C-alpha positions as CSV (number, residue, x, y, z in Angstrom):
1,X,70.2,107.0,79.9
2,X,73.1,106.9,77.4
3,X,76.6,105.8,78.0
4,X,79.4,108.5,78.0
5,X,81.8,106.0,76.4
6,X,82.2,102.4,75.4
7,X,82.4,100.2,78.5
8,X,86.0,99.3,79.3
9,X,87.6,102.2,77.4
10,X,87.5,104.9,80.0
11,X,86.9,105.5,83.8
12,X,84.4,107.6,85.5
13,X,83.4,107.2,89.2
14,X,79.7,106.5,89.5
15,X,77.5,106.5,92.6
16,X,74.9,105.0,90.4
17,X,77.3,102.2,89.5
18,X,78.1,101.5,93.1
19,X,74.4,101.5,94.0
20,X,73.7,99.1,91.1
21,X,76.4,96.7,92.4
22,X,74.9,96.8,95.9
23,X,71.4,96.2,94.4
24,X,72.8,93.2,92.5
25,X,74.2,91.7,95.7
26,X,70.9,92.2,97.4
27,X,69.0,90.4,94.6
28,X,71.6,87.6,94.4
29,X,71.5,86.9,98.2
30,X,67.9,87.9,99.0
31,X,69.3,90.0,101.9
32,X,69.0,93.7,102.7
33,X,72.0,95.9,102.2
34,X,72.3,96.5,106.0
35,X,72.3,92.8,106.6
36,X,75.0,92.2,104.0
37,X,77.2,94.9,105.7
38,X,76.6,93.5,109.2
39,X,77.2,89.8,108.3
40,X,80.0,90.4,105.8
41,X,82.0,93.3,107.2
42,X,80.9,94.9,110.4
43,X,80.3,91.8,112.4
44,X,83.4,89.9,111.5
45,X,85.6,92.9,112.0
46,X,84.0,93.9,115.3
47,X,82.7,97.2,113.9
48,X,79.9,97.5,116.5
49,X,79.3,101.2,115.9
50,X,78.8,101.1,112.2
51,X,75.6,100.8,110.2
52,X,73.8,102.0,107.1
53,X,70.7,102.5,109.3
54,X,70.9,106.0,110.8
55,X,68.4,105.0,113.5
56,X,70.9,102.4,114.9
57,X,73.7,105.0,115.4
58,X,71.8,108.4,115.6
59,X,72.9,109.2,119.2
60,X,76.5,109.0,118.2
61,X,76.3,111.0,114.9
62,X,78.1,114.4,114.9
63,X,76.1,117.2,113.3
64,X,77.3,117.9,109.7
65,X,78.1,121.4,108.5
66,X,77.0,122.7,105.1
67,X,78.9,125.2,103.0
68,X,77.5,128.3,104.7
69,X,78.1,126.9,108.2
70,X,74.5,125.8,108.8
71,X,73.8,122.3,110.3
72,X,73.0,119.6,107.8
73,X,70.2,117.1,108.1
74,X,71.4,113.5,107.9
75,X,70.8,111.9,104.5
76,X,69.1,108.6,104.1
77,X,70.2,107.5,100.6
78,X,67.7,104.7,100.2
79,X,68.5,103.0,96.8
80,X,71.8,104.8,96.6
81,X,72.9,103.5,100.0
82,X,75.8,101.4,98.6
83,X,77.3,104.6,97.2
84,X,77.9,106.2,100.6
85,X,75.4,105.5,103.3
86,X,77.7,104.0,105.9
87,X,77.8,105.7,109.3
88,X,80.9,104.8,111.2
89,X,83.5,106.2,113.7
90,X,87.2,106.4,113.7
91,X,87.7,103.3,115.9
92,X,85.5,101.1,113.6
93,X,87.1,102.6,110.5
94,X,90.5,101.7,111.9
95,X,89.4,98.1,112.3
96,X,88.4,98.0,108.6
97,X,91.7,99.6,107.6
98,X,93.8,97.3,109.7
99,X,92.0,94.3,108.1
100,X,93.6,95.5,104.8
101,X,97.0,94.4,106.2
102,X,95.9,90.8,106.8
103,X,96.7,88.1,104.2
104,X,93.0,87.6,103.4
105,X,92.1,86.7,99.8
106,X,88.9,88.7,100.0
107,X,90.7,91.9,100.9
108,X,93.5,91.2,98.5
109,X,91.0,90.9,95.7
110,X,89.7,94.5,96.4
111,X,93.2,95.8,96.3
112,X,94.0,94.4,92.8
113,X,93.9,96.9,90.0
114,X,91.1,96.2,87.5
115,X,91.3,99.2,85.3
116,X,94.1,101.7,84.5
117,X,92.9,105.3,84.8
118,X,96.2,106.8,83.8
119,X,99.9,106.2,84.5
120,X,100.5,105.1,88.1
121,X,96.8,105.3,88.8
122,X,94.3,102.4,88.8
123,X,90.9,101.5,90.3
124,X,90.3,98.3,92.2
125,X,87.1,97.0,93.8
126,X,86.3,100.1,95.8
127,X,89.8,101.4,96.1
128,X,91.8,103.9,94.0
129,X,95.3,102.6,93.7
130,X,98.2,105.1,93.4
131,X,101.8,104.2,92.7
132,X,103.7,107.2,94.0
133,X,107.0,108.6,92.7
134,X,108.8,107.5,95.8
135,X,107.9,103.8,95.1
136,X,105.1,103.6,97.6
137,X,101.7,102.2,96.7
138,X,98.6,103.7,98.3
139,X,95.0,102.5,98.4
140,X,92.8,105.5,98.6
141,X,89.1,106.4,98.8
142,X,87.4,109.6,99.7
143,X,84.0,111.0,99.5
144,X,81.6,113.6,100.7
145,X,77.9,114.3,101.1
146,X,75.8,116.9,102.7
147,X,77.6,117.8,106.0
148,X,80.5,115.3,105.8
149,X,83.8,114.6,104.0
150,X,86.1,111.7,104.6
151,X,89.4,110.3,103.2
152,X,91.4,107.2,103.9
153,X,94.9,106.5,102.5
154,X,96.5,103.1,103.1
155,X,100.0,101.8,102.5
156,X,99.5,98.0,102.8
157,X,103.2,97.1,102.4
158,X,104.3,99.3,105.3
159,X,101.1,98.8,107.3
160,X,100.4,102.5,107.6
161,X,97.0,104.2,107.2
162,X,95.5,107.6,107.8
163,X,91.7,108.2,108.2
164,X,90.3,111.7,108.3
165,X,86.6,112.0,109.1
166,X,85.2,115.5,109.0
167,X,81.8,117.1,109.6
168,X,82.4,119.6,106.8
169,X,80.1,119.1,103.8
170,X,81.9,118.4,100.5
171,X,80.7,121.8,99.2
172,X,82.3,123.6,102.2
173,X,85.2,125.9,101.2
174,X,87.5,124.0,103.6
175,X,86.5,120.5,102.6
176,X,89.4,120.0,100.2
177,X,91.7,120.4,103.2
178,X,90.5,117.0,104.4
179,X,92.1,115.2,101.4
180,X,95.3,117.3,101.8
181,X,95.5,116.4,105.5
182,X,95.1,112.7,104.8
183,X,97.8,112.8,102.1
184,X,100.2,114.9,104.2
185,X,99.8,112.7,107.3
186,X,100.5,109.5,105.4
187,X,103.6,111.1,103.8
188,X,104.8,112.1,107.3
189,X,104.3,108.5,108.5
190,X,106.3,107.1,105.6
191,X,109.1,109.5,106.3
192,X,109.7,108.0,109.7
193,X,112.5,105.5,110.0
194,X,111.3,101.9,109.9
195,X,111.6,100.1,113.2
196,X,114.4,97.5,113.4
197,X,113.4,94.0,112.3
198,X,112.7,91.7,115.3
């Protein structure tokens, strides 16, 4: 493998990089990735329907749809699990999103920009950070794999978030609508009048 650029000079999202970070955590702790998720995130946040182990949640998994409309087999990403092998539901994802609003140093660390991608656009520890023209700052992360596409947009300051989970594969012709829907819904929430201070 060769590097595309000198480290620290440019940005490129990397599933391999996320997987390597997960592998390093496993080596450092001596724990399996699923154990790290359950002990560090899912358990403390009460996300009882979330796992990286398909067998634990298979009965609740919606069938994914590929680009031609056929059903998608569920992927088991093995070594690439830290790059996108979490199976969750809207209720559990909402718990994770609401935790971003708490004054918790661990969550605050993930929201801190670590590299500037371009004007008003940074990357944090797992989040993309967007400073919008209207002065609002969003945390964002989306992704897709065979049969599924998802997006989450979070406005921490105003404690607003939109999660869109879809069973359209990322190659499906309508999958880009998932990101558009997530963005448009959060804009609509921001446009509502703020409630009076109590």
